[in-house]
C-alpha positions, -999 to 999 in steps of 0.1 A, spaced: 0 0 0 12 35 -9 11 61 19 9 97 9 21 123 32 -3 152 41 19 179 25 19 160 -8 -19 156 -6 -23 193 1 -1 203 -29 -20 179 -52 -53 193 -41 -41 229 -45 -28 222 -80 -61 206 -90 -80 237 -78 -57 261 -95 -60 241 -127 -97 242 -126 -98 280 -123 -87 287 -159 -121 301 -169 -122 323 -138 -87 336 -146 -97 343 -182 -128 362 -169 -106 382 -146 -84 393 -175 -113 401 -199 -119 437 -209 -152 453 -198 -173 461 -228 -207 473 -236 -233 494 -219 -234 503 -182 -257 473 -177 -232 450 -194 -203 463 -174 -222 459 -141 -234 425 -151 -200 413 -162 -184 425 -130 -212 410 -109 -208 376 -125 -171 377 -119 -178 384 -82 -203 355 -81 -177 332 -97 -151 342 -72 -175 335 -43 -182 301 -56 -145 294 -61 -138 304 -26 -164 278 -15 -147 252 -38 -178 250 -60 -159 247 -93 -190 239 -113 -208 271 -104 -175 290 -106 -174 280 -143 -210 289 -148 -207 324 -135 -172 330 -150 -186 317 -184 -215 343 -182 -190 370 -175 -169 360 -205 -199 359 -228 -206 395 -219 -169 404 -225 -173 388 -259 -203 410 -267 -230 385 -261 -263 392 -243 -267 371 -212 -303 368 -200 -314 357 -165 -311 319 -161 -339 299 -175 -360 279 -151 -349 246 -167 -312 255 -163 -311 241 -128 -327 212 -108 -348 231 -84 -370 219 -55 -406 218 -66 -416 239 -36 -398 270 -50 -403 268 -87 -434 290 -85 -417 318 -66 -387 317 -89 -408 316 -120 -428 346 -109 -396 364 -100 -381 357 -134 -413 370 -151 -410 402 -131 -374 406 -142 -382 399 -179 -411 424 -178 -389 451 -163 -363 445 -190 -390 448 -217 -399 482 -203 -363 494 -207 -348 487 -173 -315 477 -188 -312 512 -203 -330 534 -178 -317 518 -146 -287 497 -157 -270 491 -123 -302 482 -106 -313 460 -135 -279 442 -134 -282 437 -97 -317 422 -100 -304 397 -126 -274 388 -106 -294 383 -74 -319 362 -94 -292 340 -108 -276 338 -73 -310 327 -59 -314 301 -86 -279 287 -79 -283 287 -41 -318 272 -43 -305 244 -65 -279 235 -38 -306 240 -12 -284 236 19 -274 272 28 -306 289 40 -288 321 48 -273 323 13 -307 315 -3 -324 342 18 -297 368 10 -299 362 -27 -337 362 -27 -339 393 -5 -314 411 -27 -334 402 -57 -366 415 -42 -350 448 -32 -335 452 -67 -366 444 -86 -387 467 -65 -362 495 -72 -363 490 -109 -401 486 -110 -403 520 -92 -377 536 -115 -391 521 -147 -429 518 -144 
């Protein structure tokens, strides 16, 4: 039987994590482009990616870093679709209504008329979706949901 020493195990794990962060590193280096909404959204997705990386959630690190990179490449990134994640049935109604409110606000010009608030609403919605899929950190779910509700109310007031 081969016995590995703890320092060797730690170095191997660290190398694996660093290797898995290539998309995050690329997103960090990407230029900010587009409208005020695009810049706020790109920055916010990078922050979400970093937060997930700090929690060793490399799958969602790549999801959020990938969204940031799409914006850097001039692509529009919409709020996550309801079928993008495996959500508990008990919350799909709330999330679906929340997404509908967000899409309605965007169709009334929120991206242009209240770009930072619109980006914050989208980021908090996507955060809520991600945390709700994991469904084991109630404080994180509540923070994302609460942040979304504040942001969507702000843009619905600013953009009737």
